[in-house]
Residue, then its C-alpha position, 0 to 999 in steps of 0.5 A: m776460475i782459472r784466474n782466481l787459482n794460486y799457484g798451490q791450487v796450480s802445483k796440484l792441478v797440473p799433476f791431475l791432468l797429467e796422470p795417466r790412470t786419472n778417470l779423464q785418460q780412461t774416459s778419453t781413449n778414443m780422442p786423438t792424441t794430438f787433441r788431448n795433449r792440446l786439450l791439457l795444454l790449453i788448460a795447463t797454460p792459463l794456471l802456470f801463468s797466473a801463477c807465476i804472475s801471482n808470485k811475481k806480485h808477492l816477490a814484489a811486494i816483498d821487495l816493496i816492503n824492504t824498500t820502504h823500511s830501509g827509507e825508514v832506516l835512513q830517514l831515521e839515521s838523517e833525523i839523528d845526524t840532524r839531532n847530534n848536530t843541533i846538540k853541538d850547536l846548542e852547545l856552543k851558544l851555551a859555551e859562548r854566551i855564558g856571561e848573561n845569565n838571561i840567555l843562560l836560561m835560554l839555551r836551558d830552556e832549549l835544551t829542555i825542548e831538544l832534549e824532549t824532541l829526543e825522548g820523543n824520537i826515541k819513543n817513535l824509534s821504539s815502536s818502529s818494525s822489529s827489523t829496524e830497532k835491531n839495526l838501531s838498538a845500539d845507536l839509540a843505547k849511546k843516545e839514550q845514555y848521552i841523554k842522561e848525561l846532558k840531563a846530568h849537565l843541565t842539572k848542574v848548570e841550573t845549581t851553578i845559576v841558583a847558587h849565584e842568585d842566592i848570594i845576591k839574595q843572601i846580600t840583599g837580606n843583610l843589607n835590609f838588616i842593616a838598612q832597617d834602622y833608617p827607614d827614611d833615608i836607606d832603601v834596599g832592592l832586590g831585582y833578578d840578578f842583582a841588589t840595589i841600596e839607595i841613600k838619600e844625599s842628606f844622609l851621606f853629604k854635608r849640605k851642597s857638598t860632594t866631598r864632605l860625609e855626615d857622620s851617619g853617612l861614615i857609619i852606613l858606609e862602613k857597615f855596608s863595607e864589611i858586607f862587600q869585603q865578605h862577597p869578593n866576587i860581587k861587583v858594586q856600581v856607585i851612581g850619583h843622582t840629582d835633582t834638576a836644579p843646577p848647582s849652586d857653586k857654577k865655578r866649581y861645578t859646570d853641570n849636574w853631571n859633574f856634581s853627581a860624579l863627584q859625590s859617587a867618587t867620593i864615597v869610592r875613595t872612601l870605602v876603598d881608603e877608609y874601610d878596606v873595600n877592593s878597588n876592583q870591586l867598586t865602579v864611579a858612576a854618574k847620572g846627573e838629573s836624568a833618572p829622577r825617582a820622583s817629580n822635581s816639581t815638589t821640594e820632596g821629590k827633589s830629596n828623593n832625587r838626590r841620592i847615591e845609588f849602589y847596583i850590585t852584581m855578581n861577577s860574571e867571569d866568576l859564573a862563566k868558569k863555574v858552568r865552563a867547569v861543567l861543560a868541560e865535563v861533557k863529551 
């Protein structure tokens, strides 16, 4: 029973034992004084020792709690520093890879995940002890504000990318409107961030020629040139294609690569010289027989393979400037 007494009980018991007017002293008057004092000492000593041990354990428990919360605070501050470094890394990656739309989207997803992680950490911090909340409340407010700013800038980047894609969609719609009158000769396609036009060689060029254009070819090039002029930020790669049959005039054309390149160059020269398209928008390219659309084992397949392709994209430098302008607003 003595070991189960707490400090308060001991403090009440000791005065009782030492009180001169208690019944204990009155009933023990016949005891020798030395014996009575020893009895009191024997009773009080374990009680006092037990009380001291209990008090020390209490203080030790308080120290342990303080130490535990201190570790939590240090851990949370370390996590915040880690997140700050992660945010800086993401900003650097976004700035370095700005020229590629698919990479921008990947970074956008990474940034979204990072924001969700930070929000989760904020919730965890909010559920921690009240003392920790008080110490970190100012820092949390700053982080929440920074997250709001990042979300706002992320929205701006997404808006910039969407506007970039919408221009390609608008151009594709205009091209389709023109091509609908020539369903057997012109094919318009839309990719993720590009548009294509494929025109049969026979619609553009006179038979077996790399320089002489049909009237139908001149008419369609004039219509397409108007669209190119309306969008000075687009880039157009003009690619020549052939079937597997070698050029009939081997003295004039070394191979199909040479033949398709000359046809591509004629298209670009006509767009620039005749229809005032900016030459900086155009690029000559050739693939010869290396990229067929159909089998070369049939006459129809060979006819489909002999074509001129227009590969249309937005100027990546223009997109980079717009995104850099948004990133410049990030503090």
